[in-house]
C-alpha positions as CSV (number, residue, x, y, z in Angstrom):
1,X,-118.0,-7.1,-252.7
2,X,-115.7,-9.5,-254.6
3,X,-115.1,-13.0,-253.3
4,X,-112.3,-12.8,-250.6
5,X,-109.0,-14.3,-251.8
6,X,-106.5,-14.1,-248.9
7,X,-106.9,-15.2,-245.3
8,X,-106.8,-11.5,-244.3
9,X,-109.7,-10.7,-246.7
10,X,-111.7,-13.7,-245.5
11,X,-111.2,-12.6,-241.8
12,X,-112.2,-9.1,-242.6
13,X,-115.3,-10.3,-244.5
14,X,-116.4,-12.5,-241.6
15,X,-115.8,-9.7,-239.1
16,X,-117.8,-7.3,-241.2
17,X,-120.8,-9.7,-241.5
18,X,-120.6,-10.5,-237.7
19,X,-120.4,-6.8,-236.8
20,X,-123.3,-5.8,-239.0
21,X,-125.5,-8.7,-237.6
22,X,-124.6,-7.9,-234.0
23,X,-125.5,-4.2,-234.6
24,X,-129.0,-5.3,-235.5
25,X,-128.8,-5.2,-239.3
26,X,-131.2,-7.6,-241.0
27,X,-130.0,-10.5,-243.1
28,X,-131.5,-8.9,-246.1
29,X,-129.6,-5.7,-245.6
30,X,-126.3,-7.5,-244.9
31,X,-126.8,-9.6,-248.0
32,X,-127.2,-6.4,-250.1
33,X,-124.2,-4.8,-248.4
34,X,-121.8,-7.7,-249.1
35,X,-123.3,-9.1,-252.3
36,X,-124.3,-12.5,-251.0
37,X,-127.6,-14.3,-250.5
38,X,-129.4,-14.2,-247.2
39,X,-129.0,-18.0,-247.0
40,X,-125.2,-17.7,-247.5
41,X,-125.0,-15.0,-244.8
42,X,-127.0,-17.2,-242.4
43,X,-124.9,-20.2,-243.1
44,X,-121.7,-18.2,-242.4
45,X,-123.2,-16.9,-239.1
46,X,-124.1,-20.5,-238.0
47,X,-120.6,-21.7,-238.9
48,X,-119.1,-18.9,-236.8
49,X,-121.3,-19.8,-233.9
50,X,-123.4,-16.7,-233.9
51,X,-126.9,-17.4,-232.5
52,X,-129.9,-16.5,-234.5
53,X,-131.7,-13.3,-233.5
54,X,-135.1,-13.6,-231.9
55,X,-136.7,-12.0,-235.0
56,X,-135.1,-14.5,-237.4
57,X,-136.2,-17.4,-235.2
58,X,-139.7,-16.1,-235.1
59,X,-139.7,-15.8,-238.9
60,X,-138.6,-19.4,-239.3
61,X,-141.2,-20.6,-236.9
62,X,-144.0,-18.8,-238.7
63,X,-142.9,-20.4,-241.9
64,X,-143.0,-23.8,-240.2
65,X,-139.3,-24.4,-240.9
66,X,-138.4,-25.0,-237.3
67,X,-140.5,-25.7,-234.2
């Protein structure tokens, strides 16, 4: 997916990411779908106020990145 250029494209991109995440798609799969890194997707979700999934929180805890 190309970098969004208009406000409408940005809104559609954000909605796509949010919808895929809320439907249970993993960050890896979303990143492959939209052509961004997992870190970029996670940062976008945080900025949009979407809470982390339980699975993602568990993964970060197992890596010792959060407590």
